Steps between C-alpha positions, in 0.01 A plus 500: 500500500493648150516259206679652200343245265147588610569873482629477143206286393254746653672795331495329162127435536447878531752600232227647279396742775850645524522531121167686491618729778816586307308571178244726667769687692686575177181618331424733791855627507482600133179697559634684804831577333312671217301694759827618655603627157177700480554631852846627408347732238277679748567799722407531865206724407374268226502199732322693771227586249463139392478384862234752608214244478678267742524584871756230581668368186791332678755773429523856378791680330724747680705800392762253376283409200649640182332439160700294256715346772487146636387461859834324559777740599844349424773507763792680340791378714668181380799316650753244387490297821342478843788689663413809295135459595589483868714812469202682349272372777746608769513852358119521487454372856790684665370696800135414435309321774295203383256332735306176465247326722374145463306259717421138565249320720413184687132424466308303765546123486157334520668193651546695826206561731614857578522738201816706476660690214802719448642754260857605436586819312855584401643828380824606339627857486803546276661848491743402221786688662790392719424785738176344629415145600221299348214381720349151505228415749179303550169531680343179632140501621277227644128487426303329775160326489284812539698683229445213257126461549306633207155379402387509138200353322712196416653449843814607683819570305782600736751496213338817367587689817863387485536609137331832568713572805817428305388741227410772749835470677693513172319822409541646848874436503541651155306808610734535795804480273352747253469750782848433635675566168284794393783753526769289334670610179516359239143375519483147647302214347272259687406157366173322576493131410180476300235707332358829622174399331289302748304274263620202704256609775194495273371166631514609865222641718463881483656564842813305408524667160480840666789414729713401200399818318573719802848348526580564132348847490691603812818382327424713194417794727833464684699478176340821376515681833869427563590525132676164496446277192346158553505201264270200518707228333315207340750246373260281305192704420186350353329839477317590180425871541675592174319218317171625640566850364576356154177299514301816572679704233491256209258228605772236513365164612571432866769236554534289816838379376685834495610756755660841455840351579476211252384738227797730558772239559609442136505875434740601778872471574672521837450841659217605267184626660153591383362846538290549811124451511247605760333198653126493426423140588138397526463232765279403795733627770282804563158330484298605803752764603490878476578643156780700661684174577599463134861616485645322196531825303767605753723216374691480174645175370762406246697193395877469529722228353739390774618166357576379152272194512204577727199723426532863614411579859220736590568809710217677684602854591314794658382736227666803658844356414424540128332837541804642680750374244665232718402190304818454293713540813292238682516253209879531483519419870285191442723394208809546717351296786416223253858496370634460852236236575555322164150549362317584823538808723774433753309692768192278462713188478661588833169587669354169380795307642444672835127436508464151353365226726578149374324173569775425750434837670132411521579169669729675747235762572244235592748315723564827686125562520433151641756550776368850572137392554614194698685728741180702537312184590277521192397177329593487132355219290651393169346294219639144503447475124716808443759366744514170310534676164775723627691203635478309172620799293801589711 
């Protein structure tokens, strides 16, 4: 039971830490904002020259860099009310297929003597026309004991296999959809819920990292091969690739309190976006792997303001989309989806609703599993401590 009195007293005892955090964040923000002003003066060629000494400076400019212009590109359309915004979004989306895939998982419960996990991946295909029906569907997959066994130096972590399998299936289903809509016109748009930059796998063993990388790279390959744009949508990004580039360019002091999104938030209005940058992140994801595994330069990123109050979201997009002149079209589709979804892409919102597995779903899954193994005549033991806890909390 949480005591409000004790919480407030504990917070007040650490009040000075929060004040220091706020002061240092503001100091860092001022330095980085000045660096952005310096960046705006430079051309693509000038920045490339300045970045020559650095192999992976976080980000590199693209053909969108224009000297004397802010990196923030204002959104020109403005409306009097939400109805007008929805009319604009409807016109943008009319006849264009948007696809989203999202997943959820049930990790093994250590209270049970038999390990079992599951993943559920949902997808939503919206043709945005009355002449064709939308598609909603799910894939549900069980992972048994042998599929969850994975030895590491620290022990056995079956959760890693569940998370990896979910990721692989999300990518596989998106690849399938990319192929299926390859001949559609106008060009469809596929949403991936998360980043196309696999830094999250950096702490994993090399064989697991390679499986994550293969899944992402195959997704980029499919997008390019079938000529269907793909967007990795990160709703609350903590990435600092742009900050890293500014540090390399003007020796700005590194700040643990800022991210790209928090730096840009006060400078952007709804619908504004930044120009695109090539991702050149320097991380440990590729340690111990072949040099050819590094693929980040195939991904561009930008920030888009999709709500009035929250920081801008990050979009990871295959580089070919920019090079073939499709980026503005793709960004308008993302804006339109966010209008329909009230700040979040409607396609991803729907896929998430299909895929999500709640705590209640987890309980039901284990009840079904218990009955299933009982019918097979297999003994299943369950921790009495966990059983007691569960009973007290219900």
